[in-house]
C-alpha positions in Angstrom: 31.0 -23.1 15.5 28.1 -24.6 13.4 25.0 -22.8 15.4 27.0 -19.4 15.0 28.1 -19.5 11.8 24.6 -20.3 10.6 22.9 -18.0 13.0 24.9 -15.3 11.4 24.1 -16.1 7.9 20.8 -16.1 8.4 20.9 -12.2 9.6 22.3 -11.1 7.0 19.0 -10.5 4.8 18.7 -8.1 7.4 20.7 -5.8 6.5 21.5 -6.8 2.6 20.3 -6.2 -0.1 20.4 -8.9 -3.7 19.0 -7.7 -6.6 19.6 -11.5 -7.8 16.9 -13.1 -5.6 12.5 -13.0 -6.1 12.0 -12.2 -1.9 14.0 -8.6 -2.2 10.9 -6.8 -0.9 10.8 -8.9 2.3 14.3 -7.4 3.3 15.8 -4.2 4.2 18.3 -3.1 1.6 22.0 -2.0 3.4 22.7 1.2 1.6 19.1 2.5 2.0 18.7 1.5 5.7 22.4 3.4 6.5 21.5 6.4 4.3 18.2 7.0 6.1 19.7 6.2 9.2 22.7 8.7 7.9 19.6 11.7 7.4 18.3 11.2 10.3 21.8 12.1 12.3 22.8 14.8 9.1 19.2 16.8 10.4 19.8 16.5 14.6 23.2 17.6 14.0 26.1 18.2 16.4 26.6 21.0 17.5 27.8 22.1 21.0 25.5 23.7 23.1 25.7 26.8 26.6 22.8 25.4 28.3 22.9 24.3 32.0 26.1 23.4 33.7 26.2 19.8 35.1 24.0 18.7 31.5 26.1 20.4 29.3 29.1 17.8 29.2 26.6 15.4 28.8 24.5 17.0 25.8 27.4 17.5 24.2 28.7 14.4 24.8 25.6 13.1 23.2 26.4 15.1 19.7 30.4 13.9 19.6 28.8 10.2 19.7 26.6 11.1 17.1 29.3 12.2 15.1 32.3 10.1 15.6 29.3 7.0 14.8 28.3 9.0 11.6 31.9 9.3 10.0 31.9 5.3 11.0 28.9 4.1 10.0 30.1 6.3 6.5 33.7 4.6 6.1 31.3 1.3 6.2 29.3 2.1 4.5 31.8 2.8 1.7 33.2 -0.4 2.0 30.1 -2.9 1.6 29.3 -0.7 -1.8 32.3 -2.4 -2.4 31.7 -6.3 -1.8 28.4 -6.6 -3.0 29.0 -10.0 -5.4 30.6 -11.3 -1.2 27.0 -10.1 0.1 25.0 -11.4 -2.2 26.9 -14.7 -2.0 26.7 -14.5 1.7 22.9 -14.3 1.7 22.4 -16.6 -1.2 24.1 -19.3 1.5 22.3 -17.8 4.0 20.9 -21.6 5.3 23.9 -23.7 4.5 25.3 -25.4 6.9 29.9 -24.8 7.1 30.2 -27.8 4.8 27.7 -26.8 2.2 29.0 -23.5 2.2 32.7 -24.5 2.6 31.7 -26.4 -0.7 29.7 -24.0 -2.6 32.8 -21.8 -2.5 34.9 -24.0 -4.0 32.4 -25.0 -6.7 31.9 -21.2 -7.0 36.1 -20.6 -7.4 36.3 -23.6 -10.0 33.8 -22.0 -12.3 35.9 -18.6 -12.2 37.4 -17.5 -15.4 40.1 -15.3 -13.8 41.0 -14.7 -10.1 39.5 -11.8 -10.0 36.4 -13.7 -10.4 37.5 -16.1 -7.5 35.0 -15.3 -4.4 37.0 -16.6 -1.8 39.8 -14.3 -2.0 37.0 -11.1 -1.7 35.3 -12.4 0.9 38.9 -11.9 3.2 39.4 -9.1 1.8 36.1 -8.4 2.9 36.5 -8.5 5.9 40.2 -7.0 6.0 38.7 -4.0 4.9 36.1 -3.6 7.4 38.2 -4.7 10.5 39.3 -0.6 11.0 35.6 -0.5 11.1 34.7 -2.8 13.7 37.4 -2.0 16.1 36.2 1.4 15.9 32.7 0.8 16.3 33.6 -1.2 19.3 35.5 2.0 21.1 32.1 3.3 20.8 30.2 0.9 22.3 31.9 1.4 24.9 31.2 5.4 25.4 27.9 4.8 23.9 26.6 2.3 26.9 27.8 4.7 29.3 26.2 7.2 28.5 23.1 5.8 27.7 23.1 4.7 31.7 24.4 8.1 31.8 21.0 9.2 30.1 18.2 7.4 32.5 19.6 9.2 35.5 19.6 12.9 34.2 16.0 13.1 32.5 15.2 11.4 35.7 17.0 14.3 37.1 15.2 16.9 35.4 11.9 14.5 34.2 9.0 18.4 34.9 11.6 20.1 31.4 11.8 16.8 29.1 7.7 16.4 30.2 6.8 19.5 28.9 9.1 19.5 26.0 7.4 15.6 25.0 4.4 17.6 25.6 5.4 20.4 22.8 6.7 18.2 20.7 3.6 15.8 21.1 1.5 19.0 19.8 3.6 20.1 17.5 3.7 17.0 15.8 0.1 16.4 16.1 0.1 20.4 14.3 2.5 19.3 11.1 0.0 16.2 10.2 -2.9 18.3 10.3 -1.3 21.3 8.1 0.4 18.5 6.2 -3.4 17.3 5.0 -4.5 21.1 4.5 -1.1 22.0 3.0 -0.1 24.4 5.3 3.7 23.3 5.7 4.3 26.0 8.4 6.4 25.1 11.1 7.3 25.6 14.4 10.8 25.8 15.2 12.3 24.2 18.3 14.2 26.3 21.2 17.9 24.9 21.2 18.4 26.5 24.4 15.1 25.0 26.2 16.7 22.2 28.1 13.7 19.5 27.8 14.4 19.7 24.0 18.1 19.6 24.3 17.9 16.2 26.0 14.9 14.6 24.0 17.6 15.7 21.2 20.4 13.7 23.1 18.5 10.7 23.5 17.7 11.0 20.1 21.2 11.3 19.4 22.4 8.3 21.7 19.5 6.6 19.9 20.8 6.7 16.1 24.5 6.6 16.9 23.4 2.7 19.1 21.2 1.7 16.1 24.3 2.1 13.4 26.7 0.7 16.1 24.0 -2.1 16.0 24.0 -2.5 12.2 27.8 -2.3 11.7 27.8 -5.4 14.7 25.9 -7.4 12.7 27.8 -7.7 10.0 31.2 -8.3 12.3 29.1 -11.7 13.4 29.1 -12.7 9.8 32.5 -12.2 9.1 34.0 -13.3 12.1 31.9 -16.2 11.4 33.7 -16.7 8.0 36.8 -16.4 9.1 36.5 -19.8 11.8 35.2 -21.0 8.9 38.1 -20.6 7.4 40.5 -20.9 10.2 38.7 -24.6 10.0 39.6 -25.1 6.5 43.4 -23.7 7.0 43.5 -26.4 10.3 42.1 -29.3 7.5 44.7 -28.3 5.1 
């Protein structure tokens, strides 16, 4: 328990912005990370395609998974925005032992002037509010892992098309850099019906879905550790 709680709390700074800390610049702000991720998701898009029988199912499943994960992380972001004080508190005591954290919660609440200011009920509400998000994330994990495994096989089956699309993408990226340097913003649009391009897009969709999945999963570990601490407190009483 002690090791899992401390490990989870140490992980919090990776995705929690805390304005009251002096080393905030060294941490990745949660809202910024999620915001940038959702922009990438929306740019890739979620539209179904019809390109080649036997492959379309995989391509459209990747798009559907990304859209579902986009909705889940959007809900997750709304929940976390309502509990910034909880996130800041957990960050402040990221290196605390369970006993020290328990004492910190008690001391904080003892100094609260109203019930609304107490942190213990907020931590509990925070974990409960995200329960539905976590459950959706767990269900998506199963489907995501299955499609990730399937992608390796499909990419190997269409290696030539993927290689050609990759070469074109690398060349276009290089051209975009050159155009940007000289002030020319003209870009060549990708062919959405090209099999190699579609497969690369699908792998990008799964990759972004996995990234969002891991962000939510990391937060789940933190909340689970806090819940376990609360259960130990209740058992003592």
